[in-house]
N, C-alpha and C positions, 0 to 999 in steps of 0.2 A: 118708538125708539127703544131697542134693547140695552139696557144699561145695568150692568150686574157686578160691579167692582168687587163686591164681597165675595164673590166665587173665587177670586185670585188667590185668596189667603185660607188655606185649610190646615190649621195647627194639628200637629199630632204628637209634639213634645212640649213639655212645660217643666219649669223649676219654681217652687215655692218655698221661700226660705222661712225659718221660724214655723215650720208646719206641724209641729209636735203636738200642738193644742190650739184651742180658740179658732181665731179668724183664719190661720194659717191652714189648720187641719180642714176646716169646712171648705176652704178654697181648693186645696188639694183633691178633695173628693168631688167637688163640683167640676173641675177640670178633667177629672178622670171619667166622670159621667158624660162629658161633652166629647169623650173619644181620645183623650190624651194620656201618654205615659207620662208619669210625674217623678220629677227629683225632690226629694223631702230632706229638710235639714233641721238639726236639733243642736241646741247649746248645751242644756244640762238635763234633759229629759229623753234620753234614748228610748225608753220604754214607750213614751207617748208617740215619737217618731214611728216606732215600729207598729203601734196601734194604727196610726194613720196609713202607713203602708199596706197593713191588712185590709183596711176599707178600700183602698185603691185596687188592690189585686183582686177583692171581691167583685169589682165591676169589670174584670177581665183585662185590666190595664197593667203595664209593667210599673214597678215603684222601685226607685233607687234611694237609698237612705245614706246621708253623709253627716259628719260633724262639721259644724260652722260656728266659728266664735268671731263675730264681726269687730270685736275689740282687739283682736290679733291681725290689725290691718293689713301688713304685707301678705299675709297668707289667705286673706279672704278670696281674692281672685283664684287662688290655687284651687279651693274647693269647688268653685263653679267649674273650673276646667275639667276637674274629675267627673263632675256630674254630666256635663255636656258630653264628654266622651264615652260614658256608660249608656247614656239615652241614645247616642248617635245624633245629637243635634239639640237645638233649643228654638222653638218657635215662639213660646210665651215665657217671660220671666216676671215673677211676682216678688217683689221685695217686701216682704212682711216682717223679718226680724226687727225686733225693736225694744226699747227699754224706756223706763221713766224713773224720776226721782221727785221726791216731795220737799226738796230743800229751797228755802227762800234765798233770794239774791244776796243778801248780806252775809249769809251763813254758808253759801255755797263754796266749797273748796275746788282747787284746780283739778284735782285728780279725778273728782266725780263729774265736773264739767267735761272733761276730754273722754272720760269712760262713756258719757251719754252721747257725746258728739261722734266718738268713733263707731259706736253700735249703731246709731240712727242715721248717720250721714256719711262718715269717711269709708266705714266698710261698705255700706249701700253703694257708694260711688263706684267702688272697685268691682263689686259683684254685678252691678248693672253694665258697667264698661265691658266687662268681660262677655257678657251675654250678648251686648250690642255688636261687638266685634265679631261673633260668630254668625249673628244674623246678618251683617252686612256681607260677610264672606260667602254665606251660603246663597244669598241673592234671592231669597223667597220672601222677604219683608218679615215683619215681627211685631210682637206686642210686648211693651214693657210698662208694667203697672206697679207703682209704689204704693204701699199702705201708709198714709200719713196720720192724719188726726184732724179733728176740727180745730185744733191748736196749730194747725198750718195756717189758719185764718185769724183766729182770736187767741189771746193769751189767757193764762191761768196763774193764779197766785201759787207759788212755790213751784213753778215750773220753768225757771230761767233756761236751763240748758235743753230741756225737752222742747220748749216752745221755740227755742232758737234753731234746734236741728230739724224740726218739722216745717218751719218757715223756709229754711235753707233747702230742704228736700224738695219742697214744691217749686222753688225757683229752678234748682237743677233740672227737674222734669220738663219744666217749661222751655229751658234751653236745648234740652235733648230732643224736644218734639221739633225745634227749629231745625236742628242739625240732622237729624235722623230721618226726617220726613221724605227727603230725596231718594232713600233706600227702601221707602214703603214700610217703614217702622213707625209706629204711633208710640207716644209715651204719655201716660197720664197718672194722676194720683187719685186714690179712694181715701176719703177723709171721714173715718167713722167718729160718732158720738161715743157716749156710753154704751158699750156692748158687753153682754153677759159672758166674760171671758176669765181666765185666771188672772189677768192684770188688774181687773176691777173688782176681783173677789166674789163673782157671781156666777162662776162656770157652771155649777150644778144646779142653778135655780131657773125656773120658768120665767122669762123676762116679763110675761103678761102678769105674773103675781108680784111684781114689783112696782110700787107707786112712785112716779115722778111727775109731781104736779108741774114743775118748771119746764117739761117737755110737751110740746103740743100733742104728741100722740101718747102721753102719759106714762111711758115705760121706756126702759132700756132696750136695746136692739139685741137680736139674736145673731150669732156669727154667721149662720146661713144667709141671713139677709144681706150681709156685706159680700159674702162669697157670691151671692147671685149677681151683684153689680159688676165684681170682678170678672166673673164668667162672660158677662156681656161685653166687657172691654177686651177681653181676651178672643172674641169670636169674630167671624167673618162680618157679622152684622154691624160692628162698630168701625167699620173701614174708613169713615170720615170724621173720626173723633181723635183729636190729639191736642195736648198741651192743656187739658182741662183738669180741674179738680172736682171729683164727684163726691159731694157731701152726703153721707148716709148717717142722719143723727136724729131722725124723728122730729125735725124741726127746731132742734136746740139752738142753732145759730140765729134764727129769725127772733130769738126772745131777748136779744141784747138790750136795747132800750126799755122794753117792757118789764124785764126783770129789774133792771136798774131803778124804775120808777116805783116798783112795788116791794123792794127790800125794805124790812122794818128793823135790822139790826146790822151790827158790823161783823157778824160771824163769817162773812165772806173774805175777810182780811187774812184769814188763816187758811193753810192748805187743807 
């Protein structure tokens, strides 16, 4: 029997939010290497975004750069409309823009709570909705991938707003998978553990040189290792994968009970 549904979806355009550095930059380059023109967004680091665009163009793919502030919720969708128009469509949308804070629950003020939720969830909703509407209109199917976190699945002390936003993002993606499947659009999350990026303060370090005894693989991840999973989910080969969360954490989540039984102090109670 000749059965090859993967050949029905051949992506040529992608948007990666927060692609001025880290996982976003690695993803933009990986998708360009896979043959896609890429829309690149930045919030505070325009030079970083232009650097990403230079890498994309070096692979003979088109790169469009735009500013995106997902805390400016009403305008988040407008930035997507601009990029989609400049690219001539969007086959793959990767929601990577995000932020975190280290404030414990009792000390967390409402403004910080809302800023984190606007960045990680509310702005993401509008961006993904704009992309999905174009995919439905084009009638060619599509891929929507949200970069969440291992904290989509397990909480962390000092991360009330972050944990809430990532849990909610995972739930949103699952609902999108149910509603968009009929249009040939898949929706998945990728949930990284500690990755050597600006957010973890390890961007310029070789992850293999950093010791992490509590992680089965013994080290943080490289942004390109996350990008490789995203590139798979963006490809024709992932045609039957939707509503899933792909954990990329070196086995960190598997250490829950093991870590709990081996802790010897109370340092974990602080961020």
